[in-house]
Steps between C-alpha positions, in 0.01 A plus 500: 500500500518598132735777391479611138797658324561663162862619526610248237311713246757778481409862448805658335591838645767749390816536713446716806121458508390548860243220514658212701393213274761274660301481824251253353756237408686545829175458696407181317848357552498582870164328543616197300812466716340574837454223758258731684207476262366239260330663203386360169671735255284512189514668159165664423320501169491831319188710546288471187347784303156407630625521861671836441186635331301448820681816619693664218367660184548314174688797355752494785554124488558520124745790542700299753488177303584654163755754621292801396546711814594862448834625639307674778314180590829309512655769719206488742537124541875536552604186308608492137258299286611155391333167434670377818331784693161388370560136593639587843199723573258228395682240711512722809127563465443130447693438821256712700203322344659166589582616853137599546381155398754334729402720794136402457607137514777513764429824698814688390729531197758742359598663176873574531441810287177686419323782674499719189249743644575808286353341185165651399244347267639690202863577586802390699709705741781468751649164389148353477375363167190299597310524829564142608286505814190642333541259208527214750188609687291528184635167372406322823156658481465385139585148618233538774756433772434828682251783506698770683859588583699749705838645408722583797770712339803559724734619227644843587332650193124546472334245272343750265429255217332252733296779659382616157393150395334424835307829489293352218452164672321451831635145529858628555598684818828690455698605809839669479737609778777710350721809524295811429785701339606245244418357159240513359478871566144503366323243717183313403270451796446138602249356743742565788819702472733541797754767407800518733754783529853449373727347763226294667668215689395163642271588789298773328463293183384191688262704714335635185471156348366331811243777552335418168568147385302280746180702464546527125522124456197446722288758317605418144513121557668423165525156346876556454763762585784600270783642711766722342794454736723778370861510620520872418380642837849389615724771642740623233300368205589719204136554401332463838525787754364295791731361770394148595761253622511140381348400832221754453424361155495150647249613763290656220497170310414299808210734580350477151551125466369413848194725465402342169557139600340540843185617317530208258560727202726352231805716436700549179822699551688703241844644571440845343771769514847519651788727398756490780856581383613154610293240316563251780294719735206473262542123478522474881166680535321299231641173633373588849152555354501159333639332813228654719234389252639147506517480881144630534379246247655222709340623822150535358451234234224529245215412454354682797 
């Protein structure tokens, strides 16, 4: 199973910044040193301008590339602009494109970052510069590898940027299951939004997911699924407000992965958000996602 990483392209942050950038390197190192799973850890190519322009406006791509964002635009993204930020964002997007190609070949693949679902066509928000999943979908369509795709977004925050982009594109089905009283406070309606009250725990969350997912996959019948396996529904996450345990998040992952692979739908997984006070909790959750993907890939080898 291919796992693509971009943590070696550092995004410099000021002291005390609350984004846990360290989690990406720690996750890659845990995978590399684990006897439990055997992954091909790969550096992705950077997303090109032409790939980004499948989704983003030329004006926005030029502002990012040339460092011409306004102070307000920088504040909305949440990262200070730097050339390293541009390269890291291109590489993380390239990782999702590469994971999509690998999933089409091998049934399942992972980007050890990605899931930047708050990026709109013409602006970035909430630690999201480019919308990696939508760029990947349009790139795979341009390469004539797929016609349609579904986004199963299980980050705790609603994927407003993805919903906005998908609203203009019938070939992308955008589903989000998230906390209703959380960022973004102005939601953008997707194809299916499941808004859960703050404090929702394992059983209620999983009941909501299992009520919708099997029928959704059958009705939409996408050529590929991009799964945003956010660690931020975890109880105690600083930016989350839901109350899932690590075991509950594992059950969530198993449900999504098994439903996709049992229907012979290739699956590309992005790690998405995670802001627990202890970075090791975030790494535990992301590692469990990758491990479950690996074990499922061994049970149900591709091609089908």
